N, C-alpha and C positions, 0 to 999 in steps of 0.2 A: 476661701474664696468669695463666698456669700455672702458671710460676717462682714467682710473687710467692704464688700461692695455696698453694705448697708443695706441689704435686702434680708432680713432678721426671720420672716418667716420662713421662708427656703432655707435659709440654713438654718433654723430651728429642723425642718422639716429633716432635713439629710442628717443630724443627731438624731434624731429621735429613730431615721431608719437603722441609723449606725448602732443603735441601743436593741432595735430588736435583732437584726444581722446577730450581736454578741449573744443576745439572751437564746436567741437557737444554737450559737455556735456550744453554748454553755448545757444547754440541754444536752444536745449528743454527747458532748465531751463525757456528763453524768452517766447519762445509758451505757457507754463505752466502762465506764468507772467501774460500773456497778457492773457488768459482766464479767472482768476483770478481777474484782472484788470475790464471787461468786469461783471466779477459777482458779483462787488464791485461799480456795477454803476457808472462806470471813478472814482472812488475813487486813489489817487495817490497809486499806490503800485510797484513803478520802482526800488528799492532797490536791489533787484536780477538782474536785468536787466540792471543796467548800471555798477556796482560794476566790474571789474575785478577783479579774486583771483589771491593773492601773486603768487601762483604757475605756472602761464602763466608769470609771471616777470621774475621770475626761472629760469624757462625752456629755457626763452630766453637768459636770460644770460647766460644759462651750453650752449647754442649751439652755442655762442660767444664764449668760454673759445674753444670749439675743431675749429672754426672757424680761431679763430687768432692762435693756433697750425696746422694749417692746411695752416695757410698764405692766408687764403685768408677776405683780409683786410676790402674789400667795405662789403662781407657778415658779416662781425661780427660787425663791424658798425650800418648795418640795423637789426641785432637780436638787438645788446645795443640799437637801437634808438626803436624798439615795445617795450624790458622790460622799460626805460626810460619813454615812452607814458602811459605804466600804473601804476609805480612807480616812480614817474621825480627826487625823492633825491635815487634813491639803487644806494650804495655807489660801489659796485662789477661792475654791468653794466657802470657806467660814468666810471670807473679807466681803464675797457675793451677797451671802445671807445675811451678813449686816448690814448690809447697804438695801438688799430689798424688805428689810426687817425695820428698815429708818423709815422706807417709805410709807410703811404699813404703821407707822407712828409705834412700832415693838419697839420699846427706847433702849429698854432694860436688857431684851436678848439683844440687840445691835451693839450695847455695850461688849456684853458678855461676848459675842460672836468674835467682837474688831480684837479684843484682847488676848483674846482664844489663839486667835490669826498671828497677832503679834509673836503671843509665845512659839510658835510654830514656827514660825520663821527664824526665829532670834535659836531653836531648837536645830534646823538645819546648819546653821553656825555656828554649832558647837556653843550655844547657852549666849551667846554676845550676839549687838550688832551686827549687823550684816556688814560688809566692807566691801564690797563693788557699788560702782555707782548705780545699777538697777535694784537691788537690795537696799540701797541705802534711800535711794527713792520710794521706795515701796514701802519702807517701814515708815517715811517720814509722811507719808501719802494717810499713812493709816493713823498714826499719831493725831496730824491731822484730823482726819473722820472723827477719832473718837471726841478729842475736844468738841469740836459741831454737832455732835449729838449729844453731849453733854451741855452745853450750852442753848440746843432745841427746847432740851426737858425744861431749867431751868425760866426758858420764855413761854413755856405750857402750862408751869403752875404759874407764873405770873398772870399769864391771861384767865387763868380757873378764877384766883383771887381777883381779878379784874369782877371776873361775870361774879361770882358770888357775891362780889361786895354793889354791885349796880344794884343786883334782884334784893337786897334786904336796903336799898336808898342809899347807900352808904357813899356818900362822896369822897374823892379822891383826897379832897381838902381836909372834908374832916375828918381821916381815916390818920 
């Protein structure tokens, strides 16, 4: 609700609180699983202690959405990194990280992430482009985003070339 109302700082605080609560819950589960491991004479019982719940990735990704709206690009990348560490093929986290990297002018990383997000979305649809309206819209948005980033790279290269030519007194007409 806070996010949809545009109250990003408060929404971010709630997502962070959710992450803290999950961490506490995981620590308790880890302790109880270790006790269980001891009771079973060292038998492998690590499933509960090593598998992160999807909720944790979602919370990190939602926190990243808040950070994007707040224009806190580095923090958004960090939140997306955390989500992708839990769920490497998380389409939303990959796409949000691409958006944050674009804002940071880390164009290669942005392009790599948006391409990974496209592959991830296709994987959900059995290796094909999505057929539902939301999936199609998302795929089209990501394609446009990728093209826009590539165009920004070209513009940055042109600007750098113009600057270099100006520094050496070369006029555009003379070039």
